[in-house]
N, CA, C and O of each residue as an XYZ file, in Angstrom:
280
protein
N    -119.708    -56.608     59.943
C    -120.798    -57.894     59.079
C    -121.070    -59.045     59.990
O    -120.694    -59.605     61.019
N    -122.390    -59.092     58.516
C    -123.133    -60.463     59.341
C    -122.394    -61.939     58.269
O    -121.595    -61.996     57.334
N    -122.922    -62.600     58.784
C    -122.756    -63.863     58.939
C    -123.784    -64.589     58.202
O    -123.430    -65.734     57.921
N    -125.220    -64.190     57.713
C    -125.802    -64.457     56.777
C    -125.520    -63.827     55.111
O    -125.961    -64.186     54.019
N    -124.838    -63.037     55.412
C    -124.190    -62.580     54.115
C    -124.146    -63.526     52.840
O    -124.802    -64.568     52.846
N    -123.360    -63.157     51.731
C    -122.990    -64.107     51.364
C    -122.044    -63.185     50.496
O    -121.951    -63.392     49.286
N    -121.348    -62.176     51.108
C    -120.393    -61.301     49.515
C    -118.815    -61.319     51.092
O    -118.800    -60.960     52.269
N    -117.756    -61.959     50.120
C    -116.723    -61.183     50.734
C    -116.112    -60.325     49.828
O    -116.064    -60.327     48.597
N    -115.507    -59.353     50.957
C    -114.803    -58.241     50.021
C    -113.386    -58.744     51.067
O    -113.182    -59.463     52.045
N    -112.571    -57.785     50.073
C    -111.052    -58.177     49.541
C    -110.669    -56.423     49.704
O    -111.568    -55.803     49.135
N    -109.656    -55.497     50.280
C    -109.656    -55.013     50.140
C    -107.942    -54.659     50.154
O    -107.501    -54.725     51.301
N    -107.066    -54.358     49.280
C    -105.369    -54.634     48.761
C    -105.164    -52.658     49.732
O    -105.990    -51.850     49.307
N    -104.169    -52.088     50.858
C    -104.443    -51.116     51.366
C    -102.898    -50.661     51.476
O    -102.408    -51.552     52.169
N    -102.187    -50.027     51.256
C    -101.267    -49.714     52.120
C    -100.637    -48.304     52.436
O    -100.229    -47.656     51.472
N    -100.548    -47.888     53.427
C    -100.734    -46.441     54.434
C    -102.080    -45.759     54.220
O    -102.113    -44.782     53.472
N    -103.240    -46.207     54.838
C    -104.444    -46.187     53.994
C    -104.949    -46.034     55.840
O    -105.961    -46.711     56.025
N    -104.452    -45.303     57.173
C    -104.636    -44.595     57.408
C    -106.043    -44.071     57.747
O    -107.118    -44.614     58.001
N    -105.579    -42.707     57.642
C    -107.028    -42.069     57.439
C    -108.031    -42.424     55.933
O    -108.383    -41.357     55.432
N    -108.373    -43.244     55.402
C    -109.164    -42.896     54.838
C    -109.503    -44.428     55.038
O    -110.721    -44.271     54.963
N    -109.357    -45.835     55.241
C    -109.730    -47.173     55.874
C    -111.015    -47.267     56.878
O    -111.956    -48.044     56.709
N    -110.847    -46.062     58.268
C    -112.295    -46.806     58.498
C    -113.161    -45.842     57.062
O    -113.248    -46.566     56.070
N    -113.577    -44.857     56.911
C    -114.671    -44.685     55.791
C    -114.865    -45.733     55.401
O    -115.702    -46.524     55.835
N    -113.572    -46.007     53.880
C    -113.891    -47.108     53.069
C    -114.660    -48.289     53.964
O    -115.487    -48.900     53.288
N    -114.579    -48.626     55.016
C    -115.151    -50.142     56.152
C    -116.833    -49.258     56.133
O    -117.888    -49.520     55.556
N    -116.458    -48.271     56.957
C    -118.154    -48.452     57.512
C    -118.928    -47.600     55.520
O    -120.111    -47.264     55.458
N    -118.145    -47.471     54.478
C    -119.534    -47.707     53.894
C    -119.836    -49.049     53.520
O    -120.738    -49.220     52.700
N    -119.349    -49.829     53.894
C    -119.459    -50.886     53.114
C    -121.583    -51.645     53.582
O    -122.177    -51.294     54.602
N    -122.136    -52.532     52.617
C    -123.116    -52.110     53.631
C    -123.227    -53.465     53.968
O    -123.308    -54.604     53.510
N    -123.180    -52.573     55.322
C    -122.602    -54.293     56.135
C    -124.399    -55.278     56.353
O    -124.777    -55.765     57.418
N    -125.237    -55.320     54.936
C    -126.641    -56.710     55.840
C    -125.749    -57.168     53.837
O    -126.473    -58.038     53.351
N    -125.206    -57.005     53.370
C    -124.163    -57.844     51.938
C    -123.137    -58.501     52.565
O    -122.815    -59.689     52.522
N    -122.655    -57.545     53.168
C    -120.762    -58.608     53.330
C    -120.931    -59.231     54.654
O    -121.569    -59.008     55.683
N    -120.140    -60.060     54.227
C    -120.493    -61.639     55.262
C    -118.541    -61.694     56.112
O    -118.040    -61.949     57.207
N    -118.130    -61.308     54.849
C    -116.561    -61.276     55.106
C    -115.521    -59.287     54.817
O    -115.781    -58.173     54.362
N    -114.423    -59.994     55.430
C    -114.326    -58.810     55.292
C    -112.398    -58.628     55.499
O    -111.930    -58.400     56.615
N    -111.834    -58.721     54.721
C    -110.610    -58.663     54.543
C    -109.438    -57.505     54.027
O    -109.176    -57.150     52.878
N    -109.109    -57.260     54.747
C    -108.177    -56.058     54.343
C    -106.830    -56.362     54.768
O    -106.410    -56.439     55.923
N    -105.983    -56.584     53.285
C    -104.912    -57.369     52.975
C    -103.738    -56.063     52.783
O    -103.369    -55.627     51.693
N    -103.185    -55.492     54.377
C    -101.904    -54.825     54.789
C    -100.799    -55.151     53.919
O    -100.313    -56.265     53.721
N    -100.297    -53.489     53.181
C     -98.772    -54.875     52.237
C     -98.333    -53.987     52.618
O     -98.265    -53.038     51.837
N     -97.859    -53.836     53.862
C     -96.692    -53.128     54.523
C     -96.288    -51.773     55.126
O     -95.270    -51.083     55.078
N     -97.455    -51.669     55.692
C     -97.789    -50.012     56.059
C     -97.081    -49.474     56.707
O     -96.107    -50.145     57.048
N     -97.147    -48.117     57.195
C     -95.883    -48.238     58.128
C     -97.079    -46.853     58.776
O     -96.664    -45.722     59.031
N     -98.178    -47.165     58.899
C     -99.162    -46.346     59.658
C     -99.519    -47.086     59.998
O     -98.913    -48.156     59.936
N    -101.455    -46.895     60.912
C    -102.636    -48.205     61.480
C    -103.014    -48.202     60.528
O    -104.135    -47.693     60.554
N    -102.676    -48.560     59.367
C    -104.594    -49.438     58.597
C    -104.619    -50.720     59.037
O    -105.774    -50.895     59.423
N    -103.941    -51.803     59.210
C    -103.681    -52.513     60.054
C    -104.195    -52.906     61.716
O    -104.462    -53.949     62.312
N    -104.169    -51.812     61.976
C    -104.827    -51.798     63.675
C    -106.351    -51.323     63.785
O    -107.117    -51.718     64.664
N    -106.676    -50.441     62.794
C    -107.854    -49.676     62.500
C    -108.893    -50.739     61.481
O    -110.028    -50.974     61.895
N    -108.532    -51.210     60.453
C    -109.056    -51.863     60.330
C    -109.781    -53.025     61.227
O    -110.979    -53.261     61.385
N    -108.917    -53.497     61.619
C    -109.197    -54.912     63.041
C    -110.074    -53.941     63.865
O    -111.220    -54.391     63.865
N    -110.002    -52.895     64.502
C    -111.217    -52.362     65.141
C    -112.318    -52.172     64.176
O    -113.215    -51.761     64.912
N    -112.819    -52.220     62.939
C    -113.330    -51.931     62.443
C    -114.592    -53.763     62.101
O    -115.757    -53.959     61.753
N    -113.587    -54.493     62.420
C    -114.032    -56.139     62.291
C    -113.381    -56.612     61.018
O    -113.477    -57.654     60.370
N    -112.764    -55.624     60.889
C    -112.409    -56.415     59.001
C    -111.079    -57.254     59.663
O    -110.361    -56.600     60.419
N    -110.680    -58.865     59.372
C    -109.631    -59.547     59.632
C    -108.365    -58.862     58.323
O    -108.377    -58.567     57.128
N    -107.440    -58.873     59.409
C    -106.526    -58.243     58.417
C    -104.983    -59.177     58.000
O    -104.355    -59.904     58.769
N    -104.694    -58.897     56.690
C    -103.466    -60.211     56.445
C    -102.807    -59.189     55.993
O    -103.223    -58.174     55.436
N    -101.194    -59.687     56.408
C    -100.198    -58.714     56.042
C     -99.646    -59.717     55.077
O     -99.361    -60.911     55.174
N     -99.583    -58.721     53.992
C     -98.330    -59.651     52.683
C     -97.215    -57.757     51.848
O     -97.291    -56.760     51.131
N     -96.281    -58.670     52.865
C     -95.006    -57.373     53.714
C     -94.331    -57.344     52.192
O     -93.385    -56.558     52.149
N     -94.639    -58.120     50.754
C     -94.439    -57.865     49.047
C     -95.220    -56.644     48.699
O     -96.444    -56.571     48.589
N     -94.256    -55.601     48.525
C     -95.021    -54.908     48.133
C     -96.026    -54.511     46.550
O     -95.179    -54.510     45.657
N     -97.046    -54.281     46.090
C     -97.340    -53.783     44.852
C     -98.584    -54.532     44.960
O     -98.724    -55.649     45.457
N     -99.587    -53.685     44.366
C    -101.118    -54.041     44.289
C    -101.387    -55.528     43.564
O    -102.386    -56.243     43.648
N    -100.469    -55.684     43.018
C    -101.018    -58.251     42.671
C    -100.414    -58.550     43.659
O    -101.157    -59.332     44.252
N     -98.879    -58.325     44.621
C     -99.193    -59.302     45.281
C     -99.887    -58.649     46.637
O     -99.237    -59.140     47.560
N    -100.434    -58.178     46.939
C    -101.742    -57.880     47.756
C    -103.259    -58.777     47.619
O    -103.770    -59.420     48.535
N    -103.793    -58.627     46.250
C    -104.305    -59.049     45.208
C    -104.330    -60.515     45.201
O    -105.301    -61.223     44.933
N    -103.135    -60.891     45.532
C    -102.790    -61.879     45.155
C    -102.720    -63.198     47.031
O    -102.369    -64.375     46.946
């Protein structure tokens, strides 16, 4: 992610270890200044993979897309 870019991306995720790396890698890095992945109680390595890709990972244990977005 680039510090000069001005877009913040927030991705709510639950058990997305198979897809999260591709989703992050497909973001236009020149536009994204901050990337946050909200791990919504995953039982897999979603958060770990996202962190390795440079995302800030926030844990939201209350399940639900709405909870993750909030």
